[in-house]
Steps between C-alpha positions, in 0.01 A plus 500: 500500500298749296196431285524453125389783271128565462256771386320691777132595474291710745133495389242725661205263487418133548383477139834630371693256720294206378557604143874507554486149652305376198726674246827377652385154610730275696781756501311743721426514874330754721671636808336636814740554797770286339615310808444160332563575133812719521710240696396236246603731217837563665557128536397456131221267616259732322618609152267776376489716193234739632432619855155656559499720808157540665602799718347747254146357534329705767179289481691217674592704805174545693350343817118508499279410794126487430286349771652161577678485159868574467680540168875560483681595180788275401756780520422595857817462704540309824569832674173644367319190633647570842421875497136485372273544801176408312656169399622441856150555641357238257787246485761558771666165419632656175702756696624237743624280215648787296704619798674161504610510136871572461592855616372856445725555196344203326144585611519848349547345155358148515139475385205284597440401141860392448496306823193292407539470123822316439424187696803506733408261787711708741299817459274594787202657321383199298419300814347803672275558197390137510416543869292808407339303214601778261463508126741633241398695190718439195476685169612365163421536129168320553386731782501456876422209724503427874689209646463376860825528697440146625514360146755741348819316595578181308867434590805704597505800258211357301157665527170517319596841358592473127823658368305768314290597806583759770376470859334839563329478843425291802154495666354351813224550753603611845482241773398594855645333803851402599807485277869416520798455266790311656830460322832341592806594295875479551569871457345824379433484125493120481209292382303329770609162633129471573215747525130484566199730448192445714155659515255406778137600560328420830147513632407415855845360573500259202678530168253570217749547216872439446747539218864375498782532249863394517798653320827352361405148603425355158554607137177701530323665793310251712140578614409194707123480514506209746703703742247789494210252528661359819445836670150581386231422762754462779591716797850523352637293785825309504353189337348685203814713448720185511269334241528801271880504531521132424279531195702798367837327550370197316396723210838668444790362298819699576831430332837489672719806436736734689211593733494148638393140444142397431424388860625825639287702261193299593576561869535875447185503288305348785631760743424793268144373440436442869620851584288651220188314615548597863565869419209515253277341763606757761425782259162357403 
C-alpha cells in the first residue's frame, strides 16, 4: 500500500517544528529516520495530514563529550553512533548495541531519537539508555524538560512525551568498567527475541556497581533493580549471577508471538543476560 495524501514540512529549527505541531494539532507528526512511521502510514495505521521532517534541523545532529558527560542529538544516526571515536571511548556499549540493529542500510538512516522516542518495545536503544541511566530532553510550546529514561516508557507506544513535544537529545554520564550487549534474533533485521544490556564495575575483585536492562520482553523496557542488586558486593560468582538471572526473568513479562512462546522467551532472556554479565565481568 501507499500512504494517504499529506502536506510535507521541513523546518530548520526546533522552535519552528514545535510551532507546526501546535498549529496542526492531532493531524501532524514528526519524522526522524522514518523506519517506524512510514510503514504505519503505508498500512494506513497512521493517517496524517501533515508530516514534519526533522532532517533539516542541524542542531539535532551533534555528539558532545564533555568530561564524563555525553549528549547525543536526536537526529544522530546509528551509523554515526558506531563511527564516533569519542563516544566509543566514553560508552563503548553504545557502539556494541548499534552494530546489532538491523543492517547497514537501516543504520545509515535510522536515528537514536527515533529509536527511543516512539515507545516500540522491540527497539534496542530504549533498554540501553535505561541501563546507562540516561535522560531525554523534550521541547514543546511550554519550553524544555528532562525525563529519565527509566520513567519515560508507560506502555507499548505510550511515553511521557506529549504530542506537542519533540525529543531533542539524550544525555548520560559515562560509566567505567565492563559492558556487554547480548541479543538473540531470528535473522538480520529482526527485532530481538530477547536482549540484555549490562554494565559492571569492580574493585578488588568484587562488584561495586551494576546496571541491567532487558529488551522486547515486556510492553516497555525492563530495568530490574533486584537483578542488579544481586550482583553488587559479590565476587560475581556462579551463585550471584544465577540469582541475578532469576530476579531478571521474574521481572519480565513477554508475550507469545512468531518469535516463540512465553517460556521459550524467558529461557532465551536468561541466557542472554548470563552471557552479558559474564562478558561484562571479563571486561571489567
